C-alpha positions as CSV (number, residue, x, y, z in Angstrom):
1,M,267.1,263.1,182.5
2,F,270.2,265.1,181.7
3,M,268.1,267.3,179.5
4,A,265.9,268.2,182.4
5,Y,268.8,270.2,183.8
6,A,270.1,271.6,180.5
7,V,266.9,273.6,179.9
8,P,266.8,275.6,183.2
9,L,270.6,276.1,183.1
10,G,270.3,277.4,179.6
11,L,267.6,279.8,180.6
12,L,269.4,281.1,183.6
13,A,272.7,281.5,181.6
14,G,270.8,283.3,178.8
15,L,269.2,285.7,181.3
16,A,272.5,286.3,183.1
17,L,274.2,287.1,179.8
18,G,271.5,289.7,178.8
19,G,269.3,287.5,176.7
20,R,265.6,287.7,176.4
21,L,262.9,285.0,176.6
22,R,261.3,286.5,173.6
23,G,264.2,285.2,171.5
24,L,263.0,281.6,172.1
25,S,259.5,282.4,170.9
26,E,260.9,284.1,167.8
27,A,263.0,281.1,166.8
28,R,262.0,279.3,163.7
29,L,263.1,275.7,163.8
30,R,262.7,273.3,161.0
31,F,261.0,269.9,161.1
32,V,259.9,270.3,164.8
33,S,257.3,267.6,164.1
34,A,260.2,265.1,163.6
35,F,261.3,265.6,167.2
36,G,257.8,265.1,168.4
37,L,257.3,262.0,166.4
38,A,260.5,260.5,167.6
39,L,259.7,261.2,171.2
40,L,256.1,259.8,170.8
41,V,257.4,256.5,169.4
42,Q,260.0,256.2,172.2
43,V,257.4,256.8,174.9
44,L,255.1,254.2,173.3
45,L,257.9,251.6,173.1
46,F,259.4,252.0,176.5
47,S,256.8,253.6,178.8
48,T,253.5,251.9,177.9
49,A,252.1,248.4,177.6
50,V,253.3,248.3,174.0
51,G,256.7,247.3,175.3
52,D,255.3,244.1,176.7
53,T,254.2,242.8,173.3
54,A,256.1,240.2,171.2
55,W,255.8,242.7,168.3
56,A,257.7,245.3,170.3
57,H,260.5,242.9,171.2
58,A,260.9,241.9,167.6
59,Y,260.8,245.3,166.0
60,G,261.3,247.7,168.9
61,P,265.1,248.0,168.6
62,T,264.9,248.8,164.9
63,L,262.2,251.4,165.6
64,Y,264.3,252.9,168.4
65,V,267.3,253.3,166.1
66,A,265.0,254.9,163.4
67,T,263.8,257.5,165.9
68,L,267.4,258.4,166.7
69,L,268.2,258.7,163.0
70,L,265.1,260.9,162.5
71,T,266.2,263.1,165.5
72,L,269.8,263.4,164.2
73,A,268.5,264.3,160.7
74,A,266.2,267.0,162.1
75,L,269.1,268.4,164.2
76,L,271.5,268.6,161.2
77,V,268.9,270.5,159.2
78,N,268.8,273.1,161.9
79,V,272.5,273.5,162.2
80,P,273.0,276.2,159.5
81,G,272.4,279.6,160.9
82,H,271.7,278.4,164.4
83,G,275.2,278.6,166.0
84,A,277.1,275.8,167.8
85,G,274.2,274.7,170.0
86,P,272.4,272.4,167.6
87,L,275.8,271.1,166.3
88,L,276.7,270.0,169.8
89,V,273.3,268.3,170.3
90,A,273.7,266.6,166.9
91,L,277.2,265.4,168.0
92,G,275.9,264.0,171.2
93,T,273.0,262.3,169.5
94,G,275.5,260.9,166.9
95,C,277.7,259.4,169.6
96,N,274.7,257.7,171.3
97,L,273.4,256.5,168.0
98,L,276.8,255.0,167.1
99,V,277.1,253.0,170.2
100,I,273.5,251.9,170.1
101,L,273.9,250.7,166.5
102,A,277.0,248.8,167.4
103,N,275.2,247.0,170.2
104,G,272.1,245.8,168.5
105,G,269.8,248.7,169.3
106,A,270.5,249.1,173.0
107,M,272.7,251.6,175.0
108,P,275.3,249.6,177.0
109,V,275.4,250.5,180.7
110,L,278.3,249.9,183.0
111,P,277.1,247.6,185.7
112,E,279.2,249.3,188.4
113,A,277.7,252.7,187.6
114,L,274.1,251.3,187.7
115,R,274.8,249.5,191.0
116,Q,276.3,252.6,192.5
117,L,273.2,254.6,191.8
118,H,270.3,252.1,192.0
119,G,271.7,249.1,193.8
120,E,272.2,245.4,192.9
121,A,268.5,244.8,192.2
122,A,268.5,247.2,189.3
123,A,271.5,245.5,187.7
124,Q,269.9,242.1,188.1
125,A,266.6,243.4,186.6
126,L,268.4,244.7,183.6
127,A,270.3,241.4,183.2
128,Q,266.9,239.7,182.7
129,P,264.4,242.3,181.5
130,S,260.8,241.4,181.5
131,R,259.8,244.1,178.9
132,L,261.4,245.9,176.1
133,T,264.2,248.2,177.2
134,N,266.6,250.5,175.3
135,V,269.6,249.7,177.6
136,A,271.7,246.6,178.3
137,L,274.4,245.7,180.7
138,M,278.0,246.0,179.4
139,D,280.0,242.8,179.1
140,E,283.1,241.5,177.3
141,Q,281.1,241.5,174.0
142,T,280.1,245.2,174.2
143,H,281.3,247.4,171.3
144,L,282.5,251.0,171.7
145,A,282.0,250.8,175.5
146,L,283.6,254.2,176.0
147,L,280.6,255.8,174.5
148,G,278.1,253.9,176.7
149,D,276.5,254.9,180.0
150,R,279.6,254.7,182.1
151,F,278.9,257.5,184.6
152,S,276.4,258.0,187.3
153,M,274.9,261.2,188.8
154,P,275.1,261.7,192.5
155,G,272.2,260.0,194.3
156,V,271.1,263.2,196.0
157,V,270.3,264.7,192.6
158,P,266.5,264.4,191.7
159,T,265.9,262.0,188.9
160,A,269.5,260.9,189.0
161,N,270.6,258.4,186.4
162,V,273.5,257.0,184.5
163,F,274.8,258.9,181.5
164,S,277.2,258.8,178.6
165,V,279.6,261.2,176.9
166,G,276.9,261.7,174.2
167,D,274.4,262.8,176.9
168,V,276.9,265.4,178.2
169,L,277.5,266.8,174.7
170,G,273.8,266.9,174.0
171,A,272.9,268.6,177.3
172,A,275.6,271.2,176.8
173,G,274.4,271.8,173.3
174,V,270.8,272.3,174.4
175,A,271.9,274.8,177.1
176,L,274.1,276.6,174.6
177,W,271.4,276.7,171.9
178,I,269.0,278.3,174.4
179,V,271.5,280.9,175.2
180,E,272.2,281.6,171.6
181,L,268.5,282.0,170.8
182,M,267.9,284.2,173.8
183,R,270.8,286.5,172.9
184,G,269.8,286.7,169.2
185,R,273.1,285.1,168.0
186,T,271.4,282.9,165.4
187,Q,269.6,283.4,162.2
188,S,265.9,282.6,162.0
189,A,265.5,279.6,159.7
190,A,263.1,280.0,156.7
191,P,259.9,278.0,157.3
192,P,259.8,274.7,155.5
193,T,257.3,273.8,152.8
194,P,255.5,270.4,153.0
195,N,258.3,268.8,150.9
196,G,261.0,270.1,153.3
197,I,262.3,272.9,151.0
198,P,262.5,276.2,152.9
199,L,260.7,279.2,151.5
200,R,262.5,282.5,151.4
201,R,260.5,285.4,152.9
202,R,260.3,288.5,150.9
203,A,262.0,291.6,152.3
204,E,259.5,294.0,153.7
205,P,259.6,297.7,152.6
């Protein structure tokens, strides 16, 4: 949900700093399909009936980690020539991936933060989930707890949720990336070939 605020903030900041929306349409990002595939798999695992199956419980955490690895790889490919924005997003994704890997494929959530925002019922439901989930309550066995979902947004904020340091870095990176693209401070990436090797466009006379 953090990203839902990063995009409009980035757009507003870009316009305020003299940027143009046209810069977004002219951006040439590499491996965009990788982002779409990762999102599709996550939606299927955690927002559809697929998450209720025994197959999802057995292989879902591994697939979830694979989607994060795919996202991180696609972000790193886009770093050269695209300014600090994608680098910040990659750093945030890397932080979240690290703590998720260290905890068996689930993001640890501080119980107090969850209770503060959603109440005791939400914490109890997460303690005994009935379907596949990508989060788990922190306890004394949690690794790298400082990188987990330790903070909660104010309850008055629409779609408020708990969040991590990685989420903050990622959201800041998205907003900055939008500003950079709108202001033309990045270099357009050469389009990739099917095997992932970018083509160099010929100089026009």
